[in-house]
SEBADREN-581119 format. One record per residue (C-alpha): residue in three letters; x negated, y, z. Coordinates in Angstrom, 1 decimal, decimal comma. Layout:
REM SEBADREN-581119
ALA X Y Z
...
This chain:
REM SEBADREN-581119
MET 1,2 -48,3 -53,0
ASN 3,2 -47,4 -49,8
ASN 0,2 -48,4 -47,6
SER -2,1 -46,1 -49,6
ARG 0,3 -43,2 -49,3
THR 0,6 -43,7 -45,6
THR -3,2 -43,9 -45,2
PHE -3,5 -40,6 -47,3
LEU -0,9 -38,8 -45,1
LEU -2,6 -39,9 -41,9
ILE -6,0 -38,7 -43,1
ALA -4,5 -35,4 -44,1
LEU -2,7 -35,0 -40,8
PHE -5,9 -35,9 -38,9
GLY -7,9 -33,3 -40,9
ALA -5,3 -30,7 -40,1
LEU -5,4 -31,4 -36,4
ILE -9,2 -31,1 -36,4
SER -9,1 -27,8 -38,4
VAL -6,7 -26,1 -35,9
PRO -9,2 -25,9 -33,0
GLU -12,0 -25,0 -35,4
ASN -10,0 -22,1 -36,8
LEU -8,9 -21,0 -33,3
ALA -12,5 -21,1 -32,1
THR -13,6 -19,1 -35,1
GLN -10,9 -16,5 -34,4
LEU -11,9 -16,2 -30,7
HIS -15,5 -15,8 -31,7
ALA -14,6 -13,1 -34,2
GLN -12,6 -11,3 -31,5
GLU -15,4 -11,5 -28,9
THR -18,0 -10,2 -31,4
LYS -15,9 -7,5 -33,0
THR -17,4 -4,1 -32,2
TYR -15,4 -1,3 -30,5
GLY -17,6 1,8 -30,3
PRO -21,0 0,7 -29,1
TYR -20,1 -2,8 -27,7
SER -18,4 -6,1 -28,6
LEU -15,5 -7,2 -26,5
LYS -17,7 -9,6 -24,6
GLU -20,1 -6,8 -23,9
TRP -17,3 -4,5 -22,8
GLN -16,3 -6,9 -20,0
HIS -19,8 -6,6 -18,5
VAL -20,0 -2,8 -19,1
VAL -16,7 -2,1 -17,4
LYS -17,5 -4,2 -14,3
SER -21,1 -2,9 -13,9
THR -20,9 0,8 -14,8
ASP -19,9 3,7 -12,6
PHE -16,9 5,9 -13,7
THR -19,0 9,0 -14,4
THR -21,0 7,1 -17,0
LEU -17,8 5,4 -18,4
GLY -16,4 8,9 -18,8
GLN -18,8 9,7 -21,6
PRO -17,0 10,4 -24,9
ALA -18,5 7,5 -26,8
ILE -17,4 5,1 -24,1
VAL -13,9 6,6 -23,8
ASP -13,5 6,3 -27,6
GLY -14,6 2,7 -27,6
LEU -12,1 1,8 -24,9
ILE -9,3 3,6 -26,8
GLU -10,2 1,5 -29,9
ILE -9,6 -1,6 -27,9
VAL -6,2 -0,3 -26,5
VAL -4,8 0,5 -30,0
ASP -6,0 -2,7 -31,6
GLU -2,9 -4,9 -31,6
LYS -5,0 -7,9 -32,6
ALA -7,3 -7,6 -29,6
PRO -6,5 -10,0 -26,7
TRP -3,8 -8,8 -24,4
ALA -6,1 -9,0 -21,3
SER -8,8 -6,9 -23,1
ARG -6,3 -4,2 -24,0
ARG -5,0 -4,1 -20,4
GLN -8,5 -3,9 -18,9
ALA -9,4 -1,1 -21,3
ALA -6,3 0,9 -20,5
LYS -6,7 0,5 -16,8
THR -10,3 1,5 -17,0
LEU -9,3 4,7 -18,9
GLY -6,8 5,4 -16,1
ARG -9,5 5,0 -13,4
ILE -11,8 7,3 -15,4
GLY -9,1 10,0 -15,2
GLN -9,5 13,5 -16,6
PRO -12,5 12,7 -18,8
ALA -10,3 10,1 -20,6
ALA -7,2 12,3 -20,8
LYS -7,2 12,0 -24,6
ALA -5,9 8,4 -24,0
VAL -2,7 9,6 -22,4
PRO -0,8 10,5 -25,7
ILE -1,9 7,1 -27,1
LEU -0,6 5,2 -24,1
LYS 2,6 7,3 -24,4
GLU 3,0 6,1 -28,0
ILE 2,5 2,5 -27,0
LEU 5,0 2,9 -24,2
LEU 7,6 4,0 -26,6
ASN 6,7 1,5 -29,3
PRO 5,3 -1,5 -27,4
GLY 5,6 -4,1 -30,2
ASP 6,7 -7,7 -30,0
ASP 5,8 -8,4 -26,3
ALA 7,5 -5,3 -25,0
VAL 7,7 -6,2 -21,3
SER 4,1 -7,3 -20,8
THR 2,8 -4,4 -22,9
ARG 4,8 -1,8 -21,1
LEU 3,8 -3,1 -17,7
TRP 0,0 -2,6 -18,4
VAL 0,7 0,8 -20,0
LEU 2,6 1,9 -16,9
SER -0,1 0,6 -14,7
ALA -2,7 2,6 -16,6
LEU -0,7 5,7 -16,5
SER -0,2 5,4 -12,8
LEU -4,0 5,3 -12,4
PHE -4,2 8,6 -14,3
LYS -1,9 10,2 -11,8
THR -1,0 13,8 -12,6
VAL -3,5 13,8 -15,5
ALA -0,7 12,0 -17,3
ARG 2,0 14,4 -16,2
ASP 3,1 15,0 -19,8
VAL 4,6 11,5 -19,9
THR 7,0 12,2 -17,0
PRO 10,1 12,6 -19,3
GLU 9,4 9,3 -21,1
VAL 8,8 7,4 -17,8
SER 11,9 8,9 -16,3
GLU 14,0 7,7 -19,3
LEU 12,7 4,1 -18,7
VAL 13,6 4,4 -15,0
LEU 17,2 5,4 -15,8
ASP 17,7 3,1 -18,9
SER 20,1 0,4 -17,7
GLN 19,1 -1,6 -20,8
GLN 15,6 -2,1 -19,6
PRO 14,6 -5,2 -17,6
HIS 14,6 -4,6 -13,8
LEU 10,8 -5,3 -13,7
ILE 10,1 -2,4 -16,1
ARG 12,4 0,0 -14,3
VAL 10,8 -0,7 -10,9
ASN 7,3 -0,4 -12,2
ALA 8,2 2,8 -14,0
MET 9,4 4,2 -10,6
GLU 5,9 3,9 -9,2
THR 4,4 5,4 -12,3
LEU 6,9 8,3 -12,1
GLY 6,0 9,0 -8,5
ARG 2,3 9,2 -9,5
VAL 2,3 11,1 -12,8
GLY 5,2 13,4 -11,9
LYS 4,3 14,0 -8,2
GLU 5,2 17,7 -8,4
SER 7,9 17,5 -11,1
GLU 11,5 18,5 -10,7
LEU 12,4 15,8 -13,1
SER 10,9 13,2 -10,8
LEU 13,0 14,5 -7,9
SER 16,2 14,5 -9,9
THR 15,5 11,0 -11,2
PHE 14,9 9,6 -7,7
SER 17,9 11,6 -6,5
THR 20,1 9,8 -9,0
LEU 18,9 6,4 -8,0
LEU 19,1 7,1 -4,2
GLN 22,8 7,8 -4,8
SER 23,5 4,6 -6,7
HIS 25,5 1,9 -5,0
ALA 26,4 -1,7 -5,9
THR 29,8 -2,8 -7,0
GLN 31,4 -6,0 -5,9
GLU 30,5 -7,7 -9,1
ASP 26,9 -6,3 -9,4
ASN 24,3 -5,8 -6,7
SER 21,6 -4,6 -9,0
GLN 22,2 -0,9 -8,1
ASN 21,3 -1,7 -4,5
GLU 18,1 -3,3 -5,7
LEU 17,3 -0,2 -7,7
ARG 18,1 2,0 -4,8
LEU 15,8 0,0 -2,6
ALA 13,0 0,3 -5,2
ALA 13,6 4,1 -5,4
ALA 13,5 4,5 -1,7
ASP 10,3 2,4 -1,6
ALA 8,6 4,5 -4,4
VAL 9,5 8,0 -3,0
TRP 6,7 7,8 -0,4
ILE 4,3 8,3 -3,2
LEU 5,6 11,9 -3,6
GLY 4,5 12,8 0,0
PRO 5,5 16,3 1,1
SER 6,9 16,9 -2,4
ALA 9,8 14,6 -1,6
ALA 11,2 17,0 1,1
PRO 14,2 18,0 -1,1
LEU 15,2 14,3 -1,0
LEU 15,4 14,2 2,8
PRO 19,2 14,3 3,1
LEU 19,5 11,3 0,8
LEU 16,7 9,5 2,5
ILE 18,3 10,1 5,9
GLU 21,6 8,7 4,5
ASN 19,9 5,6 3,2
ALA 18,1 5,1 6,5
ARG 21,6 4,2 7,9
ASP 22,2 1,6 5,2
GLU 23,5 -1,8 6,2
TRP 20,5 -3,5 4,4
SER 17,5 -3,3 6,7
ALA 15,1 -3,3 3,7
ILE 16,6 0,0 2,5
ARG 16,4 1,4 6,0
ILE 12,7 0,5 6,2
ALA 11,9 1,9 2,8
SER 13,7 5,1 3,5
LEU 12,2 5,6 6,9
THR 8,7 5,0 5,5
SER 9,3 7,6 2,8
ILE 10,5 10,1 5,5
GLY 7,3 9,6 7,4
GLU 5,1 10,2 4,4
ILE 6,7 13,7 3,9
GLY 5,1 14,7 7,2
PRO 5,9 17,9 9,2
PRO 8,4 19,1 6,6
ALA 10,6 16,1 7,6
ALA 11,2 17,6 11,0
ILE 15,0 17,7 10,3
ALA 14,9 13,9 10,3
ILE 13,7 13,7 13,9
PRO 17,2 13,2 15,5
PRO 18,2 10,3 13,2
LEU 14,7 8,8 13,6
VAL 15,2 8,8 17,4
ASP 18,6 7,2 17,0
THR 17,1 4,5 14,9
LEU 14,3 3,9 17,4
LEU 16,7 3,6 20,2
PHE 19,6 1,7 18,8
ASP 18,7 -0,2 15,6
ASP 19,2 -3,9 15,9
SER 16,0 -4,7 13,9
ASP 12,6 -4,5 15,6
ALA 10,9 -4,0 12,3
VAL 13,1 -1,0 11,5
ARG 12,5 0,5 15,0
GLU 8,8 0,2 14,5
VAL 8,9 2,1 11,2
ALA 11,0 4,8 12,8
ALA 8,3 5,2 15,5
ASP 5,6 5,3 12,8
SER 7,5 8,0 10,9
LEU 8,0 10,1 14,1
GLY 4,2 10,0 14,5
LYS 3,5 11,0 10,9
ILE 5,8 14,0 11,3
GLY 3,3 15,1 13,9
SER 3,6 18,1 16,2
PRO 7,4 18,7 15,6
ALA 8,0 15,3 17,1
ILE 6,0 15,7 20,3
PRO 8,8 17,2 22,5
VAL 11,0 14,3 21,6
LEU 8,3 11,7 22,3
ALA 7,7 13,3 25,7
LYS 11,3 12,7 26,6
LEU 11,2 9,1 25,3
GLN 8,3 8,4 27,7
THR 10,9 8,4 30,5
ASP 13,2 5,9 28,8
PRO 14,0 2,9 31,1
GLU 13,5 0,4 28,2
LEU 9,9 -0,8 28,0
GLN 10,0 -1,3 24,3
VAL 10,9 2,3 23,7
ARG 7,9 3,5 25,7
LEU 5,7 1,1 23,7
TYR 7,1 2,6 20,5
VAL 6,1 6,1 21,8
VAL 2,5 4,9 22,0
ARG 2,8 3,4 18,5
ALA 4,0 6,8 17,3
ILE 1,1 8,5 19,0
SER -1,3 6,2 17,1
GLN -0,1 7,8 13,8
MET -0,9 11,3 15,0
ALA -4,1 13,3 14,7
SER -5,6 15,0 17,7
GLN -2,9 17,7 17,9
THR -1,9 19,9 20,8
GLY 0,2 17,9 23,1
VAL -1,0 14,4 22,0
SER -3,5 14,2 24,9
LYS -0,8 14,9 27,4
LEU 1,4 12,2 26,0
LEU -1,5 9,7 26,3
ARG -2,3 10,8 29,9
ILE 1,3 10,1 30,8
ALA 1,3 6,7 29,0
LEU -1,9 5,7 31,0
GLN 0,1 6,2 34,2
ASP 3,1 4,2 33,0
GLU 4,5 1,7 35,5
ALA 4,3 -1,1 32,9
ASP 0,9 -2,7 32,3
ALA 1,8 -3,4 28,7
VAL 2,3 0,4 28,0
LYS -0,9 1,3 29,9
ILE -3,0 -1,2 27,8
GLU -1,6 0,1 24,5
ALA -2,3 3,7 25,6
ALA -5,8 2,8 26,8
GLN -6,6 1,3 23,5
GLU -5,4 4,4 21,7
VAL -7,3 6,7 24,0
LEU -10,5 4,7 23,4
ASN -9,9 4,9 19,6
ARG -10,3 8,6 20,1
GLU -12,8 8,7 23,1
PRO -14,7 5,4 23,2
ASP -16,2 6,1 26,7
HIS -13,0 7,3 28,4
ALA -13,5 5,9 31,9
LEU -9,9 5,5 33,0
ALA -8,9 3,8 29,8
GLN -11,8 1,3 30,1
THR -10,9 0,6 33,7
ILE -7,3 -0,2 32,8
LEU -8,4 -2,7 30,2
LEU -10,9 -4,3 32,5
ASP -8,5 -4,6 35,4
ALA -5,9 -6,3 33,1
LEU -8,2 -9,2 32,3
ASP -6,7 -11,1 35,3
ASN -3,1 -9,8 34,9
GLN -0,4 -12,3 35,8
ASP 1,2 -12,0 32,4
ARG -0,8 -14,0 29,9
ARG 0,3 -11,7 27,0
VAL -1,0 -8,7 28,9
ARG -4,3 -10,4 29,5
LEU -4,6 -11,4 25,9
ASN -3,8 -7,8 24,7
ALA -6,5 -6,4 27,1
TYR -9,0 -9,0 25,9
ASN -8,4 -8,1 22,3
ALA -8,5 -4,4 23,0
ILE -11,8 -4,7 24,8
TYR -13,3 -6,7 22,0
GLU -12,3 -4,1 19,5
GLN -13,9 -1,3 21,5
LEU -17,1 -3,1 22,5
PRO -19,1 -2,1 19,4
LYS -18,2 1,6 19,9
SER -19,1 2,0 23,6
GLU -22,3 1,1 25,3
THR -20,7 2,0 28,6
LEU -18,0 -0,6 28,1
GLN -20,7 -3,2 27,3
ILE -22,5 -2,4 30,6
GLU -19,2 -2,6 32,6
LEU -18,4 -5,9 31,1
SER -21,8 -7,3 31,9
PHE -21,2 -6,3 35,5
PHE -17,9 -8,1 35,5
ALA -19,6 -11,2 34,2
VAL -21,8 -11,6 37,3
SER -19,9 -9,6 40,0
ASP -18,8 -11,5 43,1
SER -16,0 -8,9 43,5
ALA -14,5 -9,9 40,1
THR -12,0 -12,8 40,0
LYS -12,8 -16,1 38,3
ILE -10,5 -15,2 35,4
GLU -12,2 -11,8 35,0
ARG -15,7 -13,3 35,0
GLU -14,7 -16,0 32,5
ALA -13,1 -13,4 30,2
ALA -16,1 -11,1 30,5
ILE -18,6 -13,9 29,7
LYS -16,5 -15,0 26,6
LEU -16,3 -11,4 25,4
LEU -20,0 -10,8 25,7
LYS -20,9 -14,1 24,0
LYS -18,5 -13,4 21,1
PHE -19,9 -9,8 20,8
GLN -23,5 -11,0 20,8
PHE -22,7 -13,7 18,2
ASP -21,1 -11,2 15,9
GLN -24,1 -8,9 16,2
GLU -26,5 -11,5 15,1
């Protein structure tokens, strides 16, 4: 009797184990074949990947994608893909914004994952989704939300509320937050805020005093994020030039000094007089930073003069960096080409390598440089090192062209 009961239980258990995968396969098949608008889920995957956004913006397509987004029984990945596709479609899919807003406020059981893909989709809509700015701001400031949600909501806030006073006030609050001895999370939020403000571009100008203050923070990551955001403000950030120069000259982190140089360049014309003064600095690295700053500038009045001075610098390293930047703007500039070619046998191996790499980068842009290099490869007046370098460069260039 006991053996029969045991046998019966084992058979029942075996049958149950077999039925689980079968039921699961049936459910997956039903999900894949369920129709949303004109297509099944499986067909939607192909349509989204192979169709241009103008076609995807047609009302029937948009409505089908929205159906996927609102179906809580649809696979998470499918809902996310549909939502992000709607965001990329932009204005023609604007009717999805209120729906995404509702899901953001009522995300269901898997709140974190759902909110993350909703925030990502809203970011792609940019200012088309400006109406959700208040709700996104609330998420950013809600201390009960997970850190991951608050950080992602900051990027979304910057994109959907780019011209919003509410965005500015929200970021202002975060940039003024400081950690306590017991809790460092406020510093992490301040870093995330400084890192997200760059999205606002020139609209972030009212935040300059706070960004400048944070650019002096003890934590180098906050300094870098703040300096980056200052640079993205552009010419309106001219008031930040003095602290940027101080950072470039005196900061103890090379990475921070590099970002300060980049930001000076992005500020543009207002920074040119200061950069001209820095070209006479006795520290080689400072003069290299000046060329780095120039590389961020468009062809503005005064930039050409800065480059001419850099081409005459006493340090070969500066001349090579300047020559490369000049050739980026004028591929057949004779003096710049000569500086690079002459540096192929420089005593400093790093200088030779920089010249080699710079020439290789410029070769496809300048037939004149190709001819000059061919001359170096066979010239008796060229040194052995110059000839070998020229031959290698030409071989590599020809190989890449094949």
